[in-house]
N, C-alpha and C positions, 0 to 999 in steps of 0.2 A: 897162499893156497888156493886156487883153482875147483870153486866146488859147483857140483852142476846137481841143478836142484831137477823135481816130477820125475826122478827116477821112480818106473813102474807107472806112468801115465796110459804109454803103450810098447807094444812091443819093440815099435820101431828108435822112441826113445831109448829104450834100454839096449838095444844095441849101436844107440850115436854115442851114449854115455862112454859104453864099454870102450869103442873107438875111439875116443876121444882121451881115456885112461892108457891106454895101452900105445896109442900112435901119435900122442897129443901129450899134454900139457895139463888134463884133468887128474886131481891127487883125492879128491872126495867126493861124494854123493850127495842126494839125501833121496832117502826112499819113502813113496807117498804112500802109505799103508791102505787108503782107498782106492788106490789104480785098479784096472783093468789088468796088467799085466805086473801086480805084486812078484807069481811065484816066481817071472822069467828073470824080472830086479834080483829077487833073493836069490835065486841060481848063479847069477853072472856076479854078484857084492862075493857070495861064497867062494867062486873058481877065481877072480881076480887076485885075492892075494892082497896086496897093498892098496888097495882102493879103500879110501876111510871111508866109513858111516856115518850118516848122523838120519835124523828122522825128521821129517817135513810132514809138520802135522800140522791138518787140513779142518778148518769150517765153514770153506770156502769153494766152491768152485763144483761141475760137470757131473762129479760121482757121489752118490751117496755115502751115507755117513755107515760106521760098520755098526752103531747100533741103532735099535729101533726109534722112530718119531716119539713114541713116547716116555722111552729115557732120554731123550736131550730135547724137549718139545719149545727152546726158546733159541734152536739152534738151527731149527726145519720151516720148510712151510705145509700148509696142509697136504704134499704128496711127499712126507718126508725127505723133501732136499735140502742138501744147502742152496743159502743164496751162491748167486754167484758172481757177486763182487766184496770184497772188503766194506766200500762204502756203506752195506747194508751191515757188516757186523759194528761199525761207527754210530751208525745210527740208532739201532737198538741198545749199545752199551749206553749213550749218550742219552735215551730216555727208559733208560734203568729197566730194560727188556731182553736183558741176554743175561744168564743165570750160570758164575764162574761154575755154580756147581755140573749145569750141564758141561761145558767145557770141559771139564778135570773129567766127568766121566767118559768120554769121545776122548779126549787127546789119549787119556790111560789107554783106552781099547788098542788106540792105532798105536802106542809106545809101544803094549806088549807086543803086540803083531809083528812089530818091526824089528824088536829082541829077537822073536823066537826066530832070523836069521842064522842065530848063532856065532856071530860079527858083534864084538866090542864097539859099541855105540863113543862114536869121539864129541858128538853135538847134536842140540837142538835149533830146528827154526822151524817156520812155519810159512807155509800157502800165501803169497800175495802179504807174508809181512806182519801177518794180524797179531802176534804179539810185541807189537810196537802198542797198541790198545792197553791201559793198564792193568783191564782185568783179566786180560787174555795173560798179558807178561807174568802174571802174580801168580797164574796156574802154570805156565809153563819152568819158571822158575822152581816151584815147587815139586815139579814131576822130575825135574832134574837133579834136584837136591836127594830126594827120595830113588832114584834107579844111582847112583852113584856116575852121573854125566858130569865132565868138569867144565864143558862150556857151553854156551847160547851165542847163537848169531844177536850183531848186532846191524842192523840196517842202516842206511843215510843216503842223503841226499843233498846233489849241489844245485840243486833248480831255482831257480828266481819263481816267488810268487806264494799261494799260500799253501799248496803241496809241501815243496819243499822245505818252509818252516815249520811249518805241522809237524812234518817227519823229521828235521833235526829236533823241536822240541821234547818229543816222544820217545827218541832215541838218546835223547840226555838224561831222560829221565829214568829211560830204561840201561842205561851206562851205569846210572847211583845206584839200581836196583839190584843188577848183576855182582857190581862190586859187594854191598853190603849181603848179600848171600854167596859172598865167597865165592863167586863161579868165574871164570875164564870167558874173554871176547877178544876181538882182535881192536887195533889200534884204528885199525883204515876198512875200507870199504866200498866197494864198486859193485855196480851192476843192478840195485831198481830203476834209477834213470832208463839203463841203458836194457832194460830187459824186453827179449826179445828181438834187438837189434845188434847186439854184442857182437860185428864184426870187426876186422882188424884196424879200421880206424878209431873206434870208440875204445874198442880193447887198448891201444896204443895212450891212448889218450889218459882213461883211466891208471895206465899204470906210471904217465908222467904224474899225474895229480899225486897219485900214493906216497911215487919216490919224491915230489917236492915240498908232501908233507914231516912231519914228526914221525910219523907209524913206523913203530920197528918190525910188528906185524900185521896184514893184511886179506883179507877173501878178497878175489874179483867172483862173483856168481854168474855163473854162465845156464842158460840152457838150449844143449846140442838136440838136433834131430834129425831124421833122412829125408831128400827130398820127398816128396810124394807120398810121403806116408798117409795111408787112408784112415789110420785112425786118429789124427788130429783135425781132422774134418770139420769132427761137431765142435771144438772151439774156434771163436771168434774174438781169438786175440792178438790175430796180424802177425803173429811170430815169425820168424823168419831163422827158423830153427838148423837148415844145412846151410848156412851162411857161418851163423854160429860153429856147427861141426867144422866147417873148413879154417874157420878161424883156429880152432883151436887143433887141430891137427896138421898147419901149418910149422915147420921146420923154422920159419921166420919168427914165429910167436915165440917159440923157446928160445930162439936166440936175444930174443929183444929183453925177455925178463931174465935171461943171467945177465946180459949185458949192462943191465941197468943196476947189477948189486943184488938183486934177488933173491933167497933159496928158497926152493920148493917144501912146501911141509902139509902140514894138516889139523885141524883143532888140537889134534891131543901132543902138540908140536907146545900151541901157546895155553895148554893147558898143563901143559907140563906131567903127563900122565903116559908118554911114550915109553 
């Protein structure tokens, strides 16, 4: 599956995801309940028909939580805002200053908002992959089971060095946790290392790596957007949103996937719920 994250972040991102689905290879999207363009995202998902839907649960980022600071005190700063980076979540968790009950309250509110779109959810994932952290993973697993959502994203990394090693360690623990809970995920994944820079060359390399592995199911995680989108200027991510959209709508990308022996699908196929 090719899953577009951050649906609802801006109006331009919403339009880009629609274009990448209608005229490209995106089969699935994850909607950001706290995004400023959530209502536009919801309308597009309802109208798209076969665009699979996941919830992109957030406890980091520039947008505010759905709940008040008083309801989720360990998730926010003095102004009631999320931290900008997953690194703060990890630091708080390691110091015992991240209350899983706060995470559960906020994630539950976000999940209910996405479920209100009226389209069945195929999977859960998180903004900046915070569910790799065990305390957050436990909340996501429990919410998936409560809501009857059969699959959860399993991020991965091929990087050398401490970051890549840390991701692989936490991903292994998450895979075992999902298995014990009876939740499905993919055999392979690409997109964390390439986040914001998944151009044609990197997509081809990721696909080659997945094809050479023993994976029979895989997710490629992408971030399409529109060139010149003014709504994206507030994000200091240095993402090449428009390059990803161009790659995703290039007929050569579809030909590459199909020529490598893969069949397009969604998390519903992985969970056996289609």
